[in-house]
matplotlib code that plots the C-alpha trace (Angstrom):
import matplotlib.pyplot as plt

x = [88.9, 92.1, 91.5, 87.5, 89.0, 86.0, 88.0, 88.0, 83.8, 83.9, 85.8, 83.3, 80.2, 82.0, 81.8, 79.0, 77.3, 79.7, 77.6, 80.6, 80.4, 82.4, 84.8, 86.6, 89.6, 90.7, 92.8, 90.5, 87.0, 85.5, 86.0, 83.2, 83.9, 82.3, 78.8, 79.4, 81.4, 79.2, 81.8, 84.3, 87.1, 89.6, 92.5, 95.0, 95.9, 99.9, 99.9, 100.2, 100.1, 96.5, 95.2, 96.1, 94.0, 90.9, 91.1, 91.2, 88.5, 86.5, 87.3, 87.7, 88.4, 90.4, 92.0, 91.8, 94.2, 92.1, 94.5, 96.9, 100.3, 100.7, 98.3, 99.2, 102.4, 99.8, 97.3, 99.8, 101.2, 98.0, 96.9, 100.1, 99.7, 96.7, 97.2, 94.6, 95.0, 98.0, 100.9, 104.0, 104.4, 108.8, 107.7, 104.5, 107.3, 109.5, 107.2, 105.9, 109.8, 111.1, 114.9, 114.5, 112.2, 115.1, 117.6, 116.1, 115.5, 119.5, 120.5, 118.3, 119.4, 116.3, 117.0, 117.2, 118.2, 121.6, 119.8, 119.8, 117.8, 118.6, 118.1, 120.2, 119.6, 122.7, 124.7, 122.0, 123.3, 127.0, 127.1, 124.8, 127.7, 130.9, 129.3, 128.3, 125.2, 125.2, 122.3, 119.7, 118.5, 115.1, 114.5, 111.4, 110.4, 110.3, 106.8, 104.7, 102.0, 99.8, 103.7, 103.7, 107.3, 109.4, 111.2, 114.4, 117.6, 119.0, 122.1, 124.2, 123.0, 119.5, 119.4, 119.2, 115.5, 114.7, 115.6, 114.1, 111.0, 110.9, 111.8, 109.1, 106.6, 108.2, 106.2, 109.9, 111.8, 113.6, 114.1, 115.7, 117.9, 118.3, 119.2, 116.7, 115.4, 114.8, 111.4, 110.7, 107.6, 104.7, 105.6, 103.3, 100.8, 97.8, 96.4, 97.4, 96.1, 98.0, 96.3, 99.3, 101.8, 100.8, 99.4, 97.2, 95.9, 97.1, 96.1, 98.9, 98.2, 99.9, 100.9, 100.5, 102.0, 101.7, 104.8, 103.6, 102.3, 104.4, 104.9, 105.6, 105.6, 102.1, 100.7, 97.5, 95.5, 96.0, 94.7, 93.9, 95.2, 99.0, 100.3, 103.3, 102.9, 101.5, 105.1, 106.2, 102.9, 103.9, 107.9, 106.7, 104.2, 107.3, 109.3, 106.6, 105.8, 109.8, 109.5, 106.5, 107.9, 111.1, 109.2, 106.8, 103.5, 100.5, 96.8, 96.5, 95.8, 98.5, 99.0, 102.0, 104.3, 106.7, 109.5, 110.6, 114.0, 115.1, 116.2, 112.8, 114.6, 111.6, 112.1, 109.9, 109.7, 107.0, 104.8, 102.7, 100.3, 97.4, 94.6, 95.4, 93.8, 91.6, 89.1, 91.8, 90.0, 86.8, 87.9, 89.6, 86.0, 85.0, 87.8, 88.0, 84.6, 86.7, 86.1, 89.5, 88.0, 85.7, 88.6, 90.7, 88.1, 87.9, 91.7, 91.5, 88.8, 91.0, 88.3, 88.9, 89.4, 88.9, 90.0, 91.8, 93.7, 91.4, 92.3, 90.9, 88.0, 87.2, 89.8, 89.0, 91.0, 90.6, 91.8, 92.4, 91.0, 93.4, 95.1, 97.8, 98.0, 96.5, 93.3, 89.3, 87.3, 84.9, 84.1, 85.6, 85.4, 84.5, 84.3, 80.5, 83.6, 85.3, 81.5, 80.8, 83.3, 82.8, 80.8, 82.3, 81.6, 83.6, 84.6, 84.6, 85.6, 82.9, 82.5, 84.0, 86.2, 89.5, 92.1, 95.5, 97.9, 98.6, 102.2, 100.1, 97.0, 95.5, 95.2, 93.8, 90.2, 88.1, 88.3, 86.4, 86.2, 85.8, 85.6, 86.7, 86.3, 90.4, 93.3, 95.0, 91.5, 92.7, 95.6, 95.3, 92.7, 95.0, 98.0, 96.4, 93.7, 93.9, 91.6, 89.0, 88.9, 89.8, 90.1, 89.2, 90.4, 88.8]
y = [93.4, 92.7, 93.8, 94.1, 95.9, 99.0, 101.6, 99.8, 99.0, 101.7, 100.9, 98.0, 99.7, 102.2, 99.3, 98.0, 101.4, 101.1, 98.3, 96.0, 92.4, 92.1, 89.5, 89.8, 88.4, 88.5, 86.5, 87.3, 85.3, 88.8, 91.2, 93.6, 93.6, 90.0, 91.4, 94.2, 91.9, 90.1, 86.8, 86.3, 84.1, 83.5, 83.9, 86.0, 89.0, 89.0, 85.6, 86.4, 82.7, 82.2, 85.6, 85.0, 81.2, 83.0, 86.0, 82.8, 81.0, 84.0, 85.0, 89.3, 92.0, 93.9, 93.9, 96.8, 96.3, 100.1, 101.1, 98.0, 98.4, 94.8, 93.8, 96.1, 94.2, 91.4, 93.3, 94.1, 90.8, 89.7, 91.9, 91.5, 88.0, 87.6, 90.9, 93.0, 96.7, 97.9, 99.1, 97.4, 94.8, 95.9, 99.2, 98.5, 96.0, 99.4, 101.8, 99.0, 97.7, 100.6, 99.3, 99.0, 102.5, 104.0, 102.3, 103.3, 107.1, 107.3, 105.8, 108.2, 111.2, 111.9, 113.7, 111.1, 110.2, 107.6, 104.5, 100.4, 97.2, 94.3, 91.0, 90.2, 92.1, 91.8, 93.5, 96.2, 97.0, 96.3, 99.1, 101.8, 101.1, 101.0, 104.8, 103.5, 106.2, 109.6, 109.2, 110.2, 106.7, 105.5, 101.8, 100.3, 97.1, 97.3, 96.1, 97.1, 100.2, 102.5, 103.7, 100.5, 99.1, 102.6, 103.4, 106.5, 105.6, 108.8, 106.4, 103.5, 101.8, 101.7, 100.3, 96.5, 97.2, 98.9, 96.8, 93.7, 96.0, 97.0, 93.4, 91.8, 94.4, 92.7, 90.1, 89.1, 89.9, 92.7, 96.2, 99.4, 101.4, 106.0, 108.8, 111.3, 114.2, 117.1, 118.7, 122.3, 123.0, 120.1, 116.3, 116.7, 114.3, 113.7, 111.4, 111.7, 110.3, 109.5, 108.8, 107.1, 108.2, 112.2, 113.6, 115.0, 115.2, 115.6, 117.2, 118.0, 117.9, 119.0, 115.8, 116.2, 113.9, 113.0, 113.4, 111.6, 108.7, 105.2, 105.4, 109.5, 108.5, 107.9, 110.7, 111.3, 113.9, 115.4, 118.7, 119.8, 121.7, 121.9, 125.1, 126.4, 128.7, 127.3, 127.2, 124.4, 122.6, 122.8, 121.5, 118.3, 118.2, 118.4, 116.2, 113.4, 113.6, 112.9, 109.4, 108.4, 108.6, 107.0, 104.2, 103.3, 104.3, 103.8, 105.4, 104.8, 106.8, 107.1, 107.8, 110.4, 110.7, 113.7, 116.4, 119.3, 120.5, 124.2, 124.9, 123.6, 120.2, 117.7, 113.8, 111.5, 109.5, 107.0, 107.4, 104.3, 103.3, 103.1, 105.3, 106.4, 104.6, 106.9, 108.4, 110.7, 110.0, 111.0, 114.2, 115.1, 114.9, 117.0, 119.6, 119.1, 117.2, 114.8, 111.2, 108.8, 106.3, 106.1, 107.0, 103.9, 101.5, 103.1, 102.8, 98.7, 98.5, 99.8, 102.9, 106.1, 108.5, 112.4, 114.6, 117.4, 119.2, 120.9, 123.0, 122.5, 125.2, 124.9, 123.2, 119.5, 116.7, 113.6, 113.2, 108.9, 108.7, 107.4, 106.1, 106.3, 103.4, 100.0, 99.2, 99.2, 102.1, 103.6, 107.1, 108.7, 112.7, 115.3, 118.8, 120.7, 122.6, 119.8, 117.9, 121.0, 120.7, 116.7, 116.0, 112.2, 109.8, 106.5, 105.7, 101.6, 101.2, 101.0, 101.5, 98.3, 97.0, 96.7, 98.7, 99.2, 102.2, 104.3, 102.4, 102.0, 102.7, 99.0, 100.4, 103.4, 103.4, 105.1, 108.4, 111.6, 113.8, 117.5, 121.0, 124.1, 127.8, 128.8, 127.2, 128.6, 127.2, 124.0, 123.6, 124.8, 122.5, 119.2, 120.3, 121.1, 117.6, 117.3, 120.8, 118.9, 115.3, 113.1, 109.2, 108.2, 104.5, 102.1]
z = [84.1, 85.9, 89.4, 92.1, 94.5, 95.7, 93.6, 90.6, 90.7, 88.8, 85.3, 85.5, 86.2, 82.7, 80.4, 81.2, 80.6, 78.0, 76.6, 77.4, 78.4, 81.8, 83.0, 85.7, 87.4, 91.2, 93.9, 96.6, 97.1, 98.7, 96.2, 95.2, 91.6, 91.0, 91.8, 89.3, 86.7, 84.4, 84.5, 87.7, 87.6, 90.7, 89.4, 90.2, 88.8, 88.4, 87.4, 83.4, 82.1, 83.9, 82.7, 79.5, 79.2, 80.6, 77.8, 75.7, 77.2, 77.1, 73.9, 74.8, 72.3, 75.5, 79.0, 81.5, 84.8, 85.7, 88.9, 89.3, 88.8, 89.5, 87.4, 83.6, 83.1, 82.1, 80.1, 78.1, 78.1, 77.4, 75.1, 72.8, 73.0, 71.3, 69.1, 71.3, 71.8, 74.1, 74.4, 74.4, 77.2, 77.4, 77.7, 80.8, 82.6, 82.1, 84.2, 86.9, 87.4, 89.5, 89.6, 85.1, 85.2, 87.0, 84.9, 81.5, 82.4, 83.6, 79.7, 77.6, 79.9, 81.7, 85.0, 87.8, 90.8, 91.2, 92.0, 92.0, 91.9, 94.7, 94.6, 97.8, 100.9, 102.1, 99.0, 99.6, 102.9, 102.0, 99.2, 102.4, 104.8, 102.1, 100.6, 97.2, 97.7, 98.8, 102.4, 102.9, 99.9, 99.6, 99.5, 97.1, 96.7, 92.7, 92.0, 94.8, 95.0, 97.3, 98.4, 100.4, 101.6, 101.3, 103.3, 103.6, 105.1, 107.0, 108.5, 107.0, 110.8, 109.3, 106.8, 107.4, 108.6, 106.0, 103.5, 105.0, 105.1, 101.8, 100.4, 102.6, 100.5, 96.8, 95.0, 93.3, 96.2, 94.3, 95.7, 94.4, 96.5, 95.2, 95.9, 98.1, 95.3, 97.6, 96.1, 95.8, 96.4, 96.3, 95.6, 92.3, 91.7, 88.6, 85.8, 82.1, 78.6, 75.6, 72.6, 69.1, 71.7, 71.9, 76.2, 74.6, 78.5, 81.8, 85.1, 88.0, 91.6, 94.5, 96.7, 100.7, 103.3, 107.0, 108.8, 111.8, 110.1, 110.6, 106.7, 105.8, 102.1, 101.6, 100.3, 102.4, 99.9, 96.2, 96.1, 92.0, 90.1, 91.1, 92.6, 90.0, 86.9, 83.2, 82.1, 84.9, 83.9, 80.7, 81.4, 83.0, 79.9, 77.5, 80.2, 79.8, 76.1, 75.9, 78.4, 76.1, 72.8, 73.7, 75.1, 72.0, 74.4, 72.2, 73.8, 78.0, 80.7, 83.7, 87.0, 87.6, 90.7, 90.5, 92.0, 90.8, 91.8, 92.9, 89.5, 87.8, 86.8, 86.9, 88.2, 86.8, 89.7, 89.1, 85.1, 85.8, 83.2, 84.7, 86.4, 90.0, 92.8, 95.9, 93.0, 91.1, 87.4, 89.3, 90.3, 87.4, 85.8, 88.7, 88.0, 84.2, 82.9, 80.6, 81.7, 82.2, 83.2, 79.7, 78.2, 80.4, 79.0, 74.9, 75.4, 75.9, 73.2, 71.0, 70.4, 68.1, 71.5, 70.7, 73.9, 74.1, 76.8, 79.7, 82.5, 85.6, 86.8, 91.1, 93.6, 94.4, 96.6, 97.7, 101.7, 102.8, 106.1, 107.9, 111.5, 113.2, 115.1, 115.7, 117.3, 117.2, 115.4, 118.5, 115.9, 113.4, 113.9, 111.2, 112.1, 110.6, 108.4, 107.0, 106.1, 104.3, 101.7, 101.0, 98.2, 97.8, 101.2, 100.5, 104.0, 104.0, 108.1, 110.5, 114.4, 115.9, 112.9, 114.0, 111.8, 111.2, 111.3, 107.7, 105.8, 102.4, 99.8, 101.9, 104.6, 104.5, 106.4, 102.8, 100.6, 100.8, 97.9, 98.3, 97.0, 98.2, 97.5, 96.6, 96.4, 99.6, 101.7, 100.1, 100.7, 104.0, 105.3, 103.5, 104.9, 108.8, 108.6, 112.3, 112.2, 110.5, 110.9, 113.9, 113.8, 117.9, 118.4, 121.5]

ax = plt.figure().add_subplot(projection="3d")
ax.plot(x, y, z, "-o")
ax.set_aspect("equal")
plt.show()
């Protein structure tokens, strides 16, 4: 098991419930997963060869990077080296590197924005100033997750600061610059599952953002189901399937970030070969009864999986509790109306804690899982969260 954060504990517990002995790797000494796993190694999940040595020593039968983009290539690398169930390492590496992914999409005829990867900040600034791209552009670290380091450049003179910011979040010191894709309706989130290369299940959601955040490109919520007609869902499904076939993907779960334009062209912004964070698999289980966490474990162990497409029943969302500025937390105020829709509370911070402004998934105060009575109510409460929740600082 690669990663032992609070949101990853569920995968460890699921593996144990299924009867497996669990070995955890994590580079943080205070990770909560070490108390759930049977054995713990203080090893970085991005150090492929160190993880390989642990896997050999423990004679493991499967490797799982649950809800972790940075660790997914390590899981595929180790499993491939040991002949364990996996997707092709080369394909996983493409999906987890934003520059390689854009290049692959372009070469294979998918709708994708003009993009270019850079290891030299000066060259990136020069290209933006020199008109290589049509502004605005988005700049991202190629190897980060949770929207960390993402920025939008509207004017050339903003480029230097935004590019340096993106580089600061890249482990491999590489970024990608891509032209901005205007979306129609909501950006699309969600998770899915392929079995022997066939996308047998997917559940799409509406992504919600707070323009007041320091980083306005980090989703603050995802609401299920996606509010578009069936034919749009089916078209997106078809494009994802085309991608999985081109990459020779096998059996695994996925987390999606997608957009459609006004002509319903599908842009695969990210198709990550792992479960979504922010308790998305748990929300999907509420909505459909499909347990993607269990399927992740079974896929890693090479077990037979029998999963059929199931449409959502009801209206569910996660909400990432966040602050607009740094400070000391005084309280989190939630109205009675807000509380009436909360079915799971995963708030981690307490009054007196020092907190940071919301710039990525690593700065959330915790997550609420919520249930609503209608699509209209759900979209209103997730788009206008200031009506029912307030983070108060001292």
